[in-house]
C-alpha atoms as one frame of an Amber mdcrd trajectory, in Angstrom:
protein
 -19.764  20.047  -8.901 -16.818  18.828 -11.004 -14.390  19.669  -8.197 -16.355
  17.495  -5.772 -16.502  14.644  -8.308 -12.774  14.938  -8.965 -12.050  14.862
  -5.226 -14.265  11.794  -4.775 -12.533   9.999  -7.677  -9.116  10.727  -6.167
 -10.229   9.078  -2.935 -11.820   6.133  -4.736  -9.096   5.382  -7.285  -5.874
   3.567  -6.252  -2.797   5.614  -5.399  -0.132   3.311  -6.853   1.231   3.811
 -10.392   0.909   0.089 -11.220  -2.789  -0.101 -10.355  -3.555   3.190 -12.091
  -1.799   1.974 -15.235  -3.663  -1.322 -14.983  -6.980   0.537 -14.877  -5.958
   2.558 -17.964  -5.205  -0.669 -19.845  -7.937  -2.935 -18.468 -10.879  -0.503
 -18.256 -11.282   0.031 -22.056 -11.015  -3.729 -22.647 -13.631  -4.530 -20.017
 -15.977  -1.747 -21.185 -15.617  -2.912 -24.799 -16.451  -6.503 -23.839 -19.482
  -5.357 -21.852 -20.764  -3.308 -24.800 -20.231  -6.223 -27.202 -22.003  -8.589
 -24.810 -24.978  -6.242 -24.371 -25.267  -5.685 -28.119 -25.039  -9.433 -28.732
 -27.733 -10.270 -26.198 -30.037  -7.487 -27.316 -29.608  -7.664 -31.092 -28.757
 -11.304 -31.726 -29.366 -13.715 -28.895 -32.652 -12.328 -27.536 -34.096 -11.734
 -30.995 -33.000 -15.172 -32.199 -34.541 -16.828 -29.140 -37.719 -14.816 -29.602
 -38.010 -15.987 -33.224 -37.361 -19.630 -32.293 -39.917 -19.517 -29.489 -42.519
 -17.854 -31.707 -41.989 -20.526 -34.395 -42.288 -23.312 -31.811 -45.494 -21.897
 -30.322 -46.910 -21.548 -33.847 -46.193 -25.269 -34.313 -48.032 -25.995 -31.057
 -50.964 -23.906 -32.291 -51.044 -25.816 -35.582 -51.023 -29.185 -33.803 -53.650
 -27.942 -31.373 -55.959 -26.863 -34.208 -55.355 -30.062 -36.203 -56.122 -32.176
 -33.152 -59.401 -30.363 -32.503 -60.528 -30.759 -36.118 -58.996 -34.084 -37.160
 -58.450 -36.524 -34.298 -58.287 -39.536 -36.614 -54.771 -38.668 -37.806 -53.407
 -38.186 -34.260 -51.111 -41.202 -34.289 -49.684 -40.185 -37.673 -48.957 -36.686
 -36.363 -47.329 -38.000 -33.173 -45.019 -40.340 -35.097 -44.228 -37.719 -37.720
 -43.263 -35.018 -35.231 -41.337 -37.466 -33.088 -39.272 -38.694 -36.028 -38.768
 -35.353 -37.766 -38.727 -32.783 -34.926 -37.861 -34.927 -31.893 -41.173 -33.981
 -30.235 -42.958 -36.235 -27.755 -46.718 -35.661 -27.910 -49.183 -37.185 -25.474
 -52.912 -36.699 -25.001 -54.045 -36.782 -21.364 -57.553 -36.639 -19.918 -56.491
 -34.403 -17.078 -56.409 -30.804 -15.913 -53.568 -28.291 -15.999 -51.376 -28.335
 -12.853 -52.422 -25.718 -10.342 -48.851 -24.947  -9.211 -46.792 -22.905 -11.640
 -43.287 -24.175 -12.468 -42.146 -21.015 -14.274 -38.938 -19.135 -13.435 -39.880
 -15.474 -13.540 -36.447 -14.038 -14.243 -35.130 -16.736 -16.578 -34.852 -15.484
 -20.207 -36.134 -18.780 -21.661 -39.184 -18.776 -19.364 -39.996 -15.126 -20.078
 -39.834 -15.659 -23.842 -41.938 -18.847 -23.732 -44.532 -17.327 -21.373 -44.927
 -14.241 -23.580 -45.555 -16.252 -26.767 -47.858 -18.861 -25.150 -49.912 -16.149
 -23.508 -50.360 -14.233 -26.759 -51.464 -17.383 -28.663 -53.430 -19.452 -26.145
 -54.429 -16.818 -23.565 -54.198 -16.985 -19.759 -54.817 -20.217 -17.829 -54.734
 -22.333 -21.009 -51.145 -23.508 -20.786 -48.520 -24.722 -18.346 -44.817 -25.359
 -18.837 -41.653 -26.269 -16.935 -38.076 -25.684 -18.102 -36.470 -27.239 -15.022
 -38.189 -30.626 -14.760 -35.907 -32.172 -17.403 -32.260 -31.321 -17.970 -32.312
 -31.050 -21.780 -36.040 -30.791 -22.496 -39.014 -28.535 -21.828 -42.437 -29.859
 -20.819 -45.407 -27.884 -22.160 -49.094 -28.634 -21.532 -51.856 -26.952 -23.555
 -55.558 -27.166 -22.808 -57.679 -28.636 -25.606 -61.367 -28.729 -24.587 -61.540
 -31.400 -21.842 -58.111 -32.836 -22.548 -54.485 -31.836 -22.215 -51.918 -31.984
 -25.027 -48.481 -32.588 -23.532 -45.375 -31.643 -25.535 -41.834 -32.550 -24.532
 -39.401 -30.707 -26.799 -35.600 -30.269 -26.717 -34.351 -26.995 -25.226 -32.357
 -26.128 -28.335 -35.720 -25.591 -30.083 -36.318 -22.623 -27.755 -32.875 -21.149
 -27.050 -29.542 -21.280 -28.858 -26.835 -23.292 -27.135 -23.953 -21.141 -28.432
 -24.312 -18.400 -25.820 -21.924 -20.094 -23.378 -19.359 -20.587 -26.103 -19.742
 -16.927 -27.064 -19.237 -15.777 -23.471 -16.182 -18.034 -23.196 -14.630 -16.499
 -26.302 -15.440 -13.024 -25.004 -14.009 -13.434 -21.486 -11.052 -15.775 -22.069
  -9.138 -13.494 -24.500  -9.873 -10.527 -22.233  -8.307 -12.279 -19.248  -5.312
 -13.320 -21.361  -4.785  -9.739 -22.581  -5.129  -8.308 -19.072  -2.688 -10.913
 -17.738  -0.136  -9.965 -20.416  -0.702  -6.280 -19.578  -0.048  -6.990 -15.881
   3.284  -8.655 -16.742   4.382  -5.709 -18.900   3.216  -3.135 -16.322   5.097
  -4.968 -13.568   8.278  -4.755 -15.617   7.702  -1.050 -16.275   6.884  -0.055
 -12.699   9.587  -2.171 -11.022  12.442   0.277 -11.912  10.389   3.182 -10.527
   9.776   1.267  -7.281  13.504   0.449  -7.038  14.368   4.111  -7.576  11.894
   5.177  -4.872  13.315   2.609  -2.423  16.865   3.733  -3.148  15.886   7.386
  -2.578  14.191   6.411   0.690  17.270   4.489   1.851  19.532   7.388   0.936
  17.230   9.794   2.770  17.636   7.652   5.889  21.409   7.952   5.639  22.166
   4.506   4.229  25.061   4.183   1.834  24.040   3.533  -1.792  26.999   1.824
  -3.412  26.009   1.276  -7.043  22.479   1.859  -8.301  21.646  -0.262 -11.350
  19.532   1.556 -13.929  16.795  -0.302 -15.802  13.440   0.225 -17.499  12.377
   2.743 -20.119  14.756   5.451 -21.326  13.089   8.158 -19.192  13.373   6.009
 -16.058  16.990   5.142 -16.910  17.742   8.854 -17.259  16.187   9.635 -13.849
  18.051   6.697 -12.238  21.347   7.794 -13.798  20.926  11.370 -12.538  19.943
  10.067  -9.087  23.116   7.969  -8.958  25.225  10.990  -9.925  23.495  13.133
  -7.291  24.129  10.501  -4.582  27.814  10.353  -5.477  28.147  14.165  -5.436
  26.443  14.422  -2.015  28.588  11.617  -0.574  31.725  13.255  -1.926  30.708
  16.585  -0.411  29.969  15.015   2.987  33.259  13.119   2.980  35.205  16.253
   2.086  33.478  18.218   4.852  34.097  15.592   7.514  37.699  15.038   6.395
  38.365  18.776   6.449  36.860  19.229   9.910  38.650  16.167  11.215  41.946
  17.310   9.673  41.693  20.791  11.166  40.905  19.366  14.597  43.836  16.971
  14.451  46.215  19.666  13.202  45.297  21.998  16.061  46.208  19.373  18.647
  49.921  19.718  17.863  50.263  23.441  18.727  48.055  22.954  21.786  50.365
  20.198  23.035  53.394  22.488  22.540  51.622  25.263  24.452  50.960  22.867
  27.331  54.656  21.951  27.512  55.698  25.612  27.466  53.199  26.495  30.192
  54.518  23.682  32.363  57.965  25.332  32.212  56.736  28.782  33.269  57.778
  30.080  36.660  54.549  32.058  37.147  52.279  29.199  38.166  49.088  31.257
  38.570  49.256  32.586  35.006  50.216  29.125  33.693  47.270  27.495  35.447
  44.782  29.940  33.910  46.221  29.483  30.448  46.244  25.709  30.925  42.504
  25.786  31.733  41.880  27.697  28.531  43.857  25.117  26.559  41.867  22.277
  28.183  38.660  23.955  27.130  39.990  24.313  23.584  40.787  20.587  23.562
  37.253  19.767  24.615  35.957  21.969  21.817  38.155  20.100  19.346  36.754
  16.813  20.658  33.256  18.117  19.924  34.317  19.046  16.401  35.706  15.537
  15.907  32.479  14.028  17.237  30.488  16.115  14.771  32.747  14.901  11.954
  32.177  11.284  13.015  28.450  11.624  12.402  29.207  11.939   8.680  31.172
   8.691   8.538  29.400   5.978   6.581  28.080   3.157   8.749  26.066   0.143
   7.670  22.563  -0.252   9.081  21.680  -3.284  11.173  18.664  -4.651  13.045
  18.609  -3.381  16.644  16.543  -4.704  19.543  15.576  -1.400  21.164  15.067
  -2.768  24.698  18.518  -4.407  24.685  20.014  -1.327  23.017  18.837   1.006
  25.801  20.036  -1.428  28.455  23.506  -1.272  26.904  23.391   2.548  26.977
  22.312   2.564  30.649  25.036   0.081  31.588  27.590   2.318  29.887  26.432
   5.441  31.759  25.878   3.658  35.124  23.761   6.241  36.881  20.915   5.414
  39.280  19.160   8.665  38.290  18.170   7.066  35.003  14.663   5.595  34.873
  13.939   3.427  31.832  10.427   2.170  31.096  10.989  -0.981  29.035   8.496
  -1.882  26.321   6.580  -5.138  26.775   6.991  -5.829  23.035  10.079  -6.795
  21.099  10.907  -3.668  19.081  13.302  -4.163  16.160  14.653  -1.061  14.403
  16.957  -1.017  11.374  19.439   1.800  12.011  23.107   2.743  12.293  23.818
   1.569  15.801  26.889   3.649  16.721  25.433   6.889  15.335  22.124   6.368
  17.145  23.957   5.507  20.367  26.013   8.713  20.081  22.817  10.743  19.593
  20.985   9.250  22.596  24.081   9.496  24.804  24.292  13.219  24.079  20.665
  13.802  25.064  20.747  11.550  28.182  24.026  13.023  29.500  22.650  16.519
  28.907  19.595  15.640  31.020  21.787  14.232  33.800  23.970  17.347  33.764
  21.069  19.720  34.421  18.491  17.565  36.161  18.303  15.222  39.099  16.492
  12.473  37.159  16.078  11.384  33.548  13.039   9.379  32.428  13.091   7.294
  29.229  10.004   5.660  27.708   9.164   3.945  24.426   5.977   4.044  22.370
   5.102   2.120  19.239   2.621   2.959  16.487   1.877   1.143  13.241   5.120
   2.065  11.491   7.016   4.377  13.846   8.958   4.162  17.093   8.742   7.089
  19.519  11.467   7.631  22.132  10.670  10.125  24.899  13.480  11.421  27.121
  12.502  13.776  29.972  14.397  15.433  32.814  13.501  17.597  35.818  16.073
  20.323  35.169  15.539  24.033  34.443  14.404  23.346  30.868  14.631  25.616
  27.818  12.426  28.551  26.843  10.006  27.736  24.046  11.408  30.621  21.972
  14.749  28.792  21.838  13.420  25.361  20.767  14.302  25.933  17.104  17.534
  27.798  17.711  19.178  25.080  19.820  19.341  22.821  16.763  21.525  25.315
  14.896  25.251  24.448  14.862  27.404  26.397  17.345  24.342  28.003  18.958
  24.618  28.284  22.743  21.834  29.424  25.046  22.266  31.071  28.460  24.316
  29.426  31.177  21.277  28.028  32.959  20.947  25.370  30.287  23.438  24.572
  27.542  23.957  21.191  25.985  27.096  20.704  28.022  28.965  23.107  30.191
  32.067  23.040  28.054  30.295  22.516  24.736  30.341  24.580  21.597  26.696
  24.207  20.661  26.961  21.071  18.520  25.232  18.499  20.739  21.659  18.922
  19.536  22.880  19.639  15.998  24.594  16.249  16.013  21.483  14.607  17.483
  19.167  16.194  14.888  21.521  15.322  12.046  21.602  11.648  13.096  17.825
  11.417  13.586  17.075  13.139  10.265  19.517  10.844   8.462  17.402   7.914
   9.708  14.240   9.444   8.234  12.945  10.538  11.652  12.383  13.794  13.488
  13.200  15.268  16.877  11.062  17.778  18.807  11.398  19.622  22.106   8.677
  20.506  24.578   8.102  21.042  28.295   8.262  17.951  30.471   5.675  16.964
  33.074   8.627  17.042  35.474   9.091  20.771  34.687  12.239  20.102  32.686
  12.904  19.413  29.021  11.139  16.728  26.976  12.890  15.399  23.885  10.618
  13.397  21.540  12.323  11.311  18.882  10.275   9.601  16.165  11.899   6.974
  13.940  10.355   4.873  11.135  10.480   1.079  11.306
């Protein structure tokens, strides 16, 4: 039972820290004001109104009895009550109105009806609290005549209830407003920290993160800034080391090429030269992998124009691009994303006759689908091909002279943008690469 209630409350309550904190602050204040209001109405206002109404009806009863027994002093009574109690009394030779003017759910009407009924009985009175703005009209049956009373409303109900409600609600709103300002200031550093972590997770460069807020939040922000700097330093060292090794190996390879060119045995020299060319291509792949770690600023990219630029650079009529009918703008690192898509498209062209590119848009994500009609990859190898330096059988490798870094580079770039990349079988019996990126 409690588990189900807890689950329902989790669904019902807001998810954000600011709104949850606001409920913690505002809920006790609102509940307290409601309790005070209920206690006031029940113990003070309703009872006070009941006593005032009972006293007024007792006055009506006294005047009614005096009129029945001593009609000679009627004018004296009318003048006396008008001057001292602000009552207007009139004697009418008429009948009670047949149409009731009572408001059933109005507190003043309920209180007046209850007291008049208990004193004069049913069908012996009539009243209206809405005919006049500041007065109540009451008619009481006296034998064959009607005694009409017009009395001020403050004789029946206290006029301080609105002032009380104003003093109850106005300070509550002021306190809640002040609480909102303080909570905004407390939650803003947490939101900034979350945004910075999200940006860093997408591969954006975080230069200097300014700490603010409470001491615990400042501590978390400070440690986050230190972590970002350590990770950036590690990535820079890795890319610089890989780039340095690749550059250093070019010098001995160049010397080997010169020595092979001077050999008299041309057949042996040609074979060794082919091996050196392949080693150079491998070094180029290493350098390309190192370039993916280079910091690059993000910019807004029009995806339709971006793919047109890629297709113009490749210039192959086997490429089929299905352009989106909407203007899709993605904030990303343009050169890194271009390198990733080029790798996948060129791989499809190398092993298939045609490559098909399509775009899909959801609420907050962009999906890029690249398909080919080549031999494809076995499903058992879908996870392995993303591992660095992993090469599958000769029927399908990322490139014929590659070292198994193509899809690793592609996955690294997509993950650094906060997206994901998946492989599956294409409807064209080749490979389908599905890339999902957040807007």
